[in-house]
C-alpha positions in Angstrom: 88.8 -109.0 -31.8 89.3 -105.4 -33.0 87.9 -103.2 -30.2 87.7 -100.3 -32.7 85.3 -102.2 -35.0 82.4 -100.0 -36.2 80.0 -102.9 -36.6 77.1 -103.5 -34.3 75.1 -106.7 -34.9 71.5 -106.9 -33.8 69.6 -110.1 -34.1 65.9 -111.1 -33.8 64.3 -114.5 -33.9 62.0 -116.2 -36.3 58.6 -117.9 -35.7 58.2 -120.6 -32.9 55.3 -122.4 -31.3 52.2 -120.2 -31.7 54.2 -117.1 -32.4 54.0 -117.0 -36.2 55.0 -113.3 -36.1 57.9 -112.8 -33.7 57.9 -109.3 -32.2 61.7 -109.5 -31.7 62.3 -109.6 -35.4 59.7 -107.0 -36.2 61.3 -104.7 -33.7 64.8 -105.3 -35.2 63.5 -104.5 -38.6 62.1 -101.2 -37.3 65.4 -100.4 -35.7 67.1 -101.0 -39.1 64.8 -98.2 -40.6 65.8 -95.8 -37.8 69.5 -96.6 -37.6 71.8 -95.7 -34.7 72.5 -92.1 -34.1 75.4 -92.7 -31.8 77.6 -89.7 -32.5 80.1 -91.9 -34.5 80.1 -94.0 -37.6 78.4 -97.3 -36.8 77.6 -100.0 -39.3 74.4 -101.6 -38.2 73.9 -105.2 -39.3 70.7 -107.1 -38.6 70.2 -110.8 -38.7 67.3 -113.2 -38.1 68.1 -116.3 -36.1 66.0 -119.4 -36.1 64.7 -120.8 -32.8 67.1 -123.7 -33.3 69.9 -124.5 -30.8 72.3 -126.1 -33.3 71.8 -123.5 -36.0 72.2 -120.7 -33.5 75.5 -122.1 -32.2 76.9 -122.0 -35.7 75.6 -118.5 -36.5 76.8 -116.9 -33.3 80.2 -118.3 -33.9 80.2 -116.8 -37.4 79.0 -113.5 -36.1 82.1 -113.1 -33.9 84.6 -114.7 -36.2 83.5 -113.1 -39.5 81.9 -109.7 -38.5 83.9 -109.1 -35.3 81.4 -106.5 -34.0 82.1 -104.1 -31.2 78.7 -105.1 -29.8 76.2 -107.9 -30.4 72.6 -107.3 -29.2 70.2 -110.2 -29.3 66.5 -109.5 -29.2 64.0 -112.1 -28.1 60.3 -112.5 -27.4 59.0 -112.9 -23.9 55.3 -113.8 -24.3 54.5 -113.0 -20.7 56.5 -109.7 -20.4 54.8 -106.4 -19.7 58.0 -104.5 -20.1 61.2 -104.6 -22.2 63.7 -106.6 -20.2 67.4 -106.0 -20.2 69.0 -109.4 -19.3 72.1 -109.0 -17.1 73.5 -112.6 -17.4 73.2 -116.0 -19.0 73.3 -119.5 -17.5 75.1 -122.5 -18.9 72.6 -125.2 -17.8 68.9 -126.0 -17.7 68.0 -125.9 -21.4 65.4 -128.6 -21.4 62.7 -127.2 -23.7 62.8 -128.4 -27.3 63.4 -126.0 -30.2 61.4 -125.8 -33.4 63.0 -129.0 -34.6 62.3 -130.9 -31.4 66.0 -130.8 -30.4 67.3 -130.4 -26.8 71.0 -129.8 -26.0 72.8 -132.8 -24.5 72.5 -132.6 -20.7 70.7 -129.3 -21.0 74.1 -127.6 -21.4 75.1 -124.7 -23.6 78.9 -125.0 -23.4 80.3 -128.2 -21.7 82.8 -127.2 -19.1 81.8 -123.5 -19.3 81.2 -121.2 -16.3 77.8 -121.8 -14.7 76.8 -118.1 -15.1 78.3 -115.3 -17.2 77.5 -111.6 -17.1 77.4 -109.0 -19.8 80.2 -106.4 -19.7 77.8 -103.9 -21.4 76.4 -101.5 -18.8 72.9 -100.5 -19.7 72.2 -98.4 -16.6 72.2 -95.2 -18.7 69.0 -96.4 -20.3 67.1 -96.0 -17.0 68.3 -92.5 -16.6 67.2 -91.1 -20.0 64.2 -88.7 -20.0 61.3 -89.6 -22.2 61.0 -87.4 -25.3 58.3 -84.8 -25.5 55.2 -85.0 -27.6 54.6 -88.7 -27.3 51.6 -90.9 -26.9 52.7 -94.5 -26.1 55.0 -95.6 -23.3 56.7 -98.9 -22.5 58.5 -99.8 -19.3 62.1 -101.1 -19.3 63.4 -103.3 -16.5 66.6 -105.1 -15.7 66.2 -108.9 -15.4 68.4 -111.6 -13.9 66.5 -114.6 -15.4 66.6 -114.9 -19.2 64.3 -118.0 -19.4 66.7 -120.8 -20.4 65.5 -121.2 -23.9 67.1 -120.5 -27.3 67.3 -116.7 -26.5 69.4 -117.3 -23.4 71.4 -120.1 -25.1 72.3 -117.6 -27.8 73.2 -115.0 -25.2 75.6 -117.3 -23.3 77.4 -118.3 -26.5 77.7 -114.6 -27.6 79.1 -113.6 -24.2 81.6 -116.4 -24.5 82.8 -115.6 -28.0 82.6 -111.8 -27.6 84.3 -111.6 -24.2 81.3 -109.9 -22.6 80.4 -107.5 -25.5 76.9 -108.8 -25.9 73.4 -108.0 -24.6 70.0 -109.7 -24.6 66.9 -107.7 -24.7 63.5 -109.4 -24.3 60.5 -107.6 -25.8 56.7 -108.2 -25.2 54.4 -109.4 -28.0 53.1 -106.9 -30.4 49.8 -105.3 -29.6 47.7 -102.3 -30.6 49.3 -100.3 -27.8 52.8 -101.7 -28.4 53.5 -101.8 -32.1 56.8 -102.7 -33.7 57.5 -99.0 -34.2 57.6 -98.3 -30.5 59.8 -101.4 -29.8 62.1 -100.3 -32.6 62.5 -96.8 -31.1 63.1 -98.3 -27.7 65.8 -100.6 -29.1 67.5 -97.6 -30.8 67.6 -95.6 -27.5 68.8 -98.6 -25.4 71.6 -99.6 -27.9 72.8 -96.0 -28.3 73.1 -95.8 -24.5 75.0 -99.1 -24.5 77.4 -97.7 -27.1 77.9 -94.5 -25.1 78.7 -96.6 -22.0 81.2 -98.7 -24.0 83.2 -95.5 -24.8 83.7 -94.6 -21.2 87.3 -95.2 -20.0 86.2 -97.3 -17.0 84.4 -99.8 -19.3 87.2 -99.8 -21.8 89.5 -100.7 -19.0 87.2 -103.5 -17.9 87.2 -105.0 -21.3 91.0 -104.7 -21.6 91.6 -106.5 -18.3 88.7 -109.0 -18.0 87.6 -112.1 -19.8 83.9 -113.0 -19.7 82.6 -112.1 -16.2 81.5 -115.0 -13.9 79.0 -114.1 -11.2 76.9 -116.1 -8.7 73.6 -117.4 -9.9 71.4 -115.1 -7.7 68.5 -112.8 -8.4 68.9 -109.1 -9.2 67.1 -106.0 -8.5 64.7 -104.4 -11.0 64.7 -100.9 -12.3 62.5 -99.3 -14.8 62.1 -96.3 -17.2 59.8 -95.2 -20.0 60.3 -95.1 -23.8 57.7 -93.5 -26.0 57.0 -93.3 -29.7 57.7 -90.0 -31.4 
């Protein structure tokens, strides 16, 4: 993969279960309107993924083979979340819940023979250090999570980390509400992804990508941090 690619792919998911409007896709569409003001030319590509294990497997492969992005960010809905969650890692096993077509992966595995747990090489810590902009009315907390739920979102993440050699991220967003509209979520995604791109330009992270394949880490819990994003 060309490490100098200007393409950033951001995906959201379509409807599933009772969620006829998926906040992840609504947030990604808002992000597309805002764009990425990252200080360098970035081609933002957005894609909607179905909540379908088999289709996701094909589409993630095509993202990395055809578009070769410098970064892929997958956005999913966590119906119980009270904050935006930055997922640090993805697990290979435990996918037992059926997708929208009633399909479950064989043996509950994402990639047979793959590492049990893989971690993102994208460092999102800068997001928790950003000061909230002035003159704002709505705030949403952002936390770092070590458990992505073992459904199609995490399945997508594991595959993307595998194909992209760690250049992927998964962000879970809460459901839409009067106090948390798509416009707020879209702005939060813009700030978070811009910070990820800034981190990727740092020499130490460039060196990490140059020397390491997808990072394998123990399947243990992580600490949480938080910050605030607000609507302008």
